[in-house]
C-alpha positions as CSV (number, residue, x, y, z in Angstrom):
1,M,123.7,85.2,107.0
2,V,123.0,83.3,103.8
3,A,125.8,81.8,101.7
4,H,126.5,83.4,98.3
5,S,125.5,81.2,95.4
6,I,126.7,83.2,92.5
7,Q,128.5,81.0,89.9
8,F,130.9,82.4,87.3
9,T,132.0,80.7,84.1
10,M,134.5,81.9,81.6
11,A,135.7,80.3,78.4
12,A,139.2,78.9,78.6
13,S,139.8,79.6,75.0
14,P,137.8,81.4,72.2
15,P,135.1,79.2,70.7
16,T,135.9,77.5,67.3
17,T,132.4,78.4,65.9
18,R,130.2,81.4,66.0
19,P,127.9,81.4,69.0
20,R,124.2,80.7,68.5
21,V,122.1,83.6,69.8
22,I,118.5,84.3,70.5
23,V,117.3,87.9,70.0
24,L,114.2,88.9,71.9
25,A,112.4,92.3,72.0
26,L,109.0,93.8,72.5
27,G,108.0,94.7,69.0
28,E,104.7,96.4,70.0
29,R,106.8,99.4,71.0
30,P,108.0,101.0,67.7
31,H,111.3,102.4,68.9
32,I,112.3,99.0,70.4
33,A,111.3,97.1,67.2
34,N,113.2,99.6,65.0
35,E,116.3,99.3,67.2
36,A,116.1,95.5,67.2
37,Q,115.9,95.5,63.4
38,R,118.8,98.0,63.1
39,L,121.0,95.9,65.4
40,R,120.2,92.5,63.9
41,P,122.7,92.6,61.0
42,L,125.4,93.9,63.3
43,V,124.8,91.0,65.7
44,E,124.8,88.6,62.7
45,Q,128.4,89.8,61.9
46,V,129.7,88.0,65.0
47,A,127.0,85.4,65.9
48,E,124.4,83.1,64.4
49,V,120.9,84.4,65.2
50,V,118.8,81.2,65.6
51,V,115.6,83.0,66.9
52,F,114.5,86.5,66.3
53,D,111.3,87.1,68.2
54,L,109.6,90.5,68.6
55,E,106.5,89.1,70.3
56,F,108.0,86.9,73.1
57,K,105.9,84.0,71.8
58,A,108.5,81.6,70.3
59,D,108.8,78.2,71.9
60,L,112.3,78.2,73.4
61,S,112.1,74.9,75.3
62,K,114.1,73.0,72.7
63,V,116.2,75.8,71.1
64,E,119.9,75.3,71.6
65,A,121.6,78.6,72.0
66,D,124.7,80.0,73.9
67,F,122.9,83.2,75.1
68,A,120.1,85.5,74.4
69,I,120.1,89.2,73.7
70,V,117.1,90.9,75.2
71,M,116.2,94.4,74.1
72,G,113.9,96.6,76.2
73,G,113.8,97.2,79.9
74,D,113.7,94.9,83.0
75,G,110.1,94.0,82.0
76,S,111.4,92.5,78.8
77,I,114.0,90.5,80.6
78,L,111.2,89.2,83.0
79,R,109.2,88.2,79.9
80,A,112.3,86.4,78.5
81,A,112.8,84.5,81.7
82,H,109.2,83.3,81.7
83,Q,109.4,82.4,78.0
84,M,112.5,80.2,78.6
85,G,110.7,78.5,81.5
86,Y,112.8,75.5,82.7
87,H,115.3,75.9,79.9
88,Q,117.1,79.0,81.1
89,I,120.1,80.3,79.1
90,P,122.2,83.4,79.9
91,I,120.7,86.8,79.0
92,L,122.6,89.9,77.8
93,G,120.3,92.8,78.5
94,V,120.1,96.0,76.4
95,N,118.3,98.9,78.0
96,L,115.8,100.6,75.8
97,G,113.5,101.4,78.7
98,K,113.8,103.5,81.8
99,L,115.8,102.4,84.9
100,G,117.1,99.1,83.7
101,F,118.6,97.3,86.8
102,L,118.9,94.1,84.7
103,A,119.0,95.5,81.2
104,D,122.1,97.5,81.8
105,L,123.9,98.0,78.4
106,S,123.1,100.7,75.9
107,P,122.9,99.7,72.2
108,N,126.3,101.3,71.6
109,E,127.8,99.4,74.6
110,L,126.3,96.2,73.2
111,L,128.1,96.6,69.9
112,S,131.3,97.3,71.8
113,V,131.2,94.2,74.1
114,L,129.4,91.7,71.8
115,P,132.6,90.6,69.9
116,H,134.3,89.9,73.2
117,V,131.3,88.0,74.5
118,C,131.1,86.0,71.3
119,N,134.8,85.0,71.9
120,G,133.9,83.7,75.3
121,F,135.2,86.5,77.5
122,Y,132.3,86.9,79.9
123,K,130.9,85.7,83.2
124,V,127.5,84.1,83.9
125,A,125.9,85.0,87.2
126,E,123.1,82.6,88.3
127,H,120.2,83.9,90.5
128,L,117.3,82.5,92.5
129,M,114.0,81.6,90.9
130,F,111.0,80.2,92.8
131,E,108.0,77.9,92.4
132,C,104.6,79.1,93.5
133,R,101.9,76.4,94.1
134,V,98.4,76.9,95.2
135,L,97.1,73.8,97.2
136,R,93.7,72.9,98.5
137,A,93.2,69.8,100.6
138,G,96.7,68.7,99.6
139,K,95.9,68.9,95.8
140,Q,97.7,71.3,93.5
141,L,95.3,73.7,91.8
142,H,97.8,76.2,90.2
143,H,101.5,76.4,89.6
144,M,103.9,79.0,88.2
145,L,107.6,79.6,87.9
146,G,108.6,83.1,89.1
147,L,111.6,85.4,89.1
148,N,110.7,88.7,90.8
149,E,108.0,88.3,93.3
150,L,104.8,86.8,94.5
151,C,102.1,89.0,95.9
152,I,98.9,88.3,97.7
153,L,96.7,91.3,97.1
154,A,93.5,92.1,99.1
155,G,91.4,93.2,96.1
156,R,87.8,94.3,96.4
157,P,86.3,95.6,98.6
158,F,89.8,96.9,99.5
159,A,89.7,96.2,103.2
160,I,92.4,95.0,105.6
161,L,93.5,91.4,104.9
162,D,95.0,88.9,107.4
163,V,97.7,86.8,105.9
164,N,99.4,84.0,107.8
165,L,103.0,83.1,107.2
166,Y,104.3,79.6,107.8
167,V,108.0,78.6,107.6
168,D,108.7,74.9,107.4
169,A,105.1,74.3,108.6
170,E,105.6,76.5,111.7
171,L,103.3,79.6,112.0
172,V,105.5,82.7,112.2
173,T,103.1,85.6,112.2
174,T,99.8,87.0,110.9
175,Y,100.1,90.2,108.8
176,S,97.1,92.6,108.9
177,C,97.8,94.5,105.7
178,D,96.7,95.5,102.2
179,G,98.7,92.6,100.8
180,L,102.0,90.7,101.2
181,I,105.1,90.7,98.8
182,V,107.5,87.7,98.7
183,A,110.5,88.9,96.7
184,T,113.7,87.3,95.4
185,P,116.9,89.3,95.4
186,I,116.3,90.1,91.7
187,G,112.8,91.3,92.7
188,S,114.0,93.3,95.6
189,T,114.6,96.3,93.3
190,A,111.1,96.1,91.8
191,H,107.7,96.2,93.6
192,S,109.3,95.4,97.0
193,L,111.7,98.4,96.8
194,S,108.8,100.8,95.8
195,S,106.9,99.5,98.8
196,G,109.8,100.3,101.2
197,G,111.5,96.9,101.2
198,P,115.3,96.3,101.5
199,I,117.6,95.7,98.6
200,L,119.1,92.2,98.6
201,R,122.3,91.6,96.8
202,K,121.4,89.6,93.6
203,D,123.6,86.6,94.4
204,L,121.9,85.8,97.7
205,D,119.6,82.8,98.0
206,A,117.0,84.4,100.1
207,F,113.5,85.8,100.1
208,V,112.2,89.0,101.6
209,F,108.7,89.1,103.1
210,L,107.2,92.6,103.0
211,P,103.6,93.5,104.2
212,I,102.0,96.3,102.1
213,S,100.7,99.1,104.4
214,P,100.7,96.9,107.6
215,H,98.0,97.8,110.2
216,T,100.6,97.6,113.0
217,L,104.0,99.3,113.1
218,T,105.6,96.2,114.6
219,N,105.4,94.4,111.2
220,R,108.6,94.9,109.3
221,P,110.3,93.2,106.4
222,V,111.8,89.7,107.1
223,V,114.6,88.1,105.1
224,D,115.0,84.3,105.3
225,S,117.0,81.6,103.5
226,A,115.6,80.1,100.3
227,D,116.4,76.7,101.7
228,R,113.1,76.7,103.6
229,V,109.5,76.0,102.5
230,F,107.1,79.0,102.9
231,E,103.4,78.8,103.0
232,L,100.8,81.6,103.1
233,T,97.1,81.4,104.0
234,V,94.3,84.0,104.2
235,N,91.8,83.7,107.0
236,G,89.0,85.7,105.3
237,P,89.8,86.5,101.7
238,H,87.7,89.1,99.9
239,E,85.9,88.7,96.6
240,G,89.0,90.0,94.7
241,T,91.8,88.5,96.8
242,A,94.3,87.0,94.4
243,V,97.8,85.6,94.0
244,V,100.0,87.5,91.5
245,V,103.3,86.2,90.2
246,D,105.6,88.6,88.4
247,G,102.7,90.9,87.6
248,V,100.4,88.1,86.3
249,E,97.4,87.0,88.2
250,L,97.7,83.3,89.0
251,C,94.3,82.8,90.7
252,G,91.8,84.0,93.3
253,L,92.1,82.7,96.8
254,T,89.7,81.0,99.3
255,A,90.2,80.4,103.0
256,E,91.0,76.7,102.2
257,D,93.9,77.5,99.9
258,R,97.6,77.3,100.9
259,V,100.1,79.3,98.7
260,R,103.5,77.5,98.8
261,V,106.7,79.2,97.8
262,E,110.1,77.4,97.5
263,R,113.3,77.5,95.6
264,A,113.1,76.4,91.9
265,A,115.5,74.1,90.2
266,P,116.2,76.3,87.2
267,R,118.4,79.4,87.8
268,F,118.0,82.8,86.1
269,K,121.2,83.5,84.3
270,M,122.7,86.9,83.3
271,V,125.8,87.6,81.2
272,E,128.1,90.0,83.1
273,V,130.7,92.0,81.3
274,P,133.7,93.9,82.8
275,G,133.0,97.4,84.1
276,R,129.3,96.8,85.0
277,S,129.5,96.0,88.7
278,Y,126.5,95.5,91.0
279,Y,127.1,98.5,93.2
280,R,127.9,100.7,90.3
281,T,124.5,99.9,88.8
282,L,122.8,100.7,92.1
283,R,124.7,104.0,92.4
284,E,123.8,105.0,88.9
285,K,120.1,103.9,88.9
286,L,119.3,105.1,92.4
287,G,121.4,108.2,92.4
288,W,123.4,107.2,95.5
289,G,126.0,109.9,96.5
290,G,125.1,112.2,93.7
291,R,127.0,112.2,90.4
292,L,129.9,109.8,90.0
293,R,133.3,111.2,89.7
294,S,135.2,110.3,86.5
295,D,137.8,108.4,88.6
296,D,135.2,106.3,90.4
297,K,133.6,104.4,87.6
298,R,134.6,100.9,88.6
């Protein structure tokens, strides 16, 4: 259907110097801040910490680092991706939240694998990001880089909304719904999944289009290649109709606006360590097939 785009890199030999590392965590949550402070000296035993940021506010655009350790949940990793912007570096996620599809390691697992990662024994998986632009009369009004999803939400007065979908300038369909989600494979296990959308393997370059509470049963999720240009318009937006990117409101919409979604140049990067396979994560987080047997933890 869509060609895989995952790219792996592995060090040919151990690095001659200690890696430069960024540590990010959401310090407003005491248990996360305490854990980050506890782990910092242990991280510094094997790596040079060049940024230690508990507010996700540091300017990372010119920071040279080999990878970042992000402590929290998937929301923290999403914050980190936005903080890095167009200067994405690989992220090693430590789960101090709930499900943790992306932040997959426990603190104890981090301490176990970190020396190996610092010696270059890891893979880097690259994933799709997108550009969202709001245009009016051909002029760009708003722009945002996204990782998870873009949503057009009806807003007040909470009536049915008609959203037009164009693919490469061709009208595909008009959704009558409470809103529309456009999700990446990374975002397919977030808002899209909770709204009944399909799970896309993370290494696909594709988008899923999912109407929220569609008015007709013929409207179903659509998956298409990220090689195309997608545009969304709303015939009669409400007072509160808005575009939301990764949980942040970008702007309100008028009937003259076109929301353009297309593949972004930067790639979201995750450090992958042995034993943490994609399907194992899905089995554990979603409870597929009940409890894993001890001989099936691959």
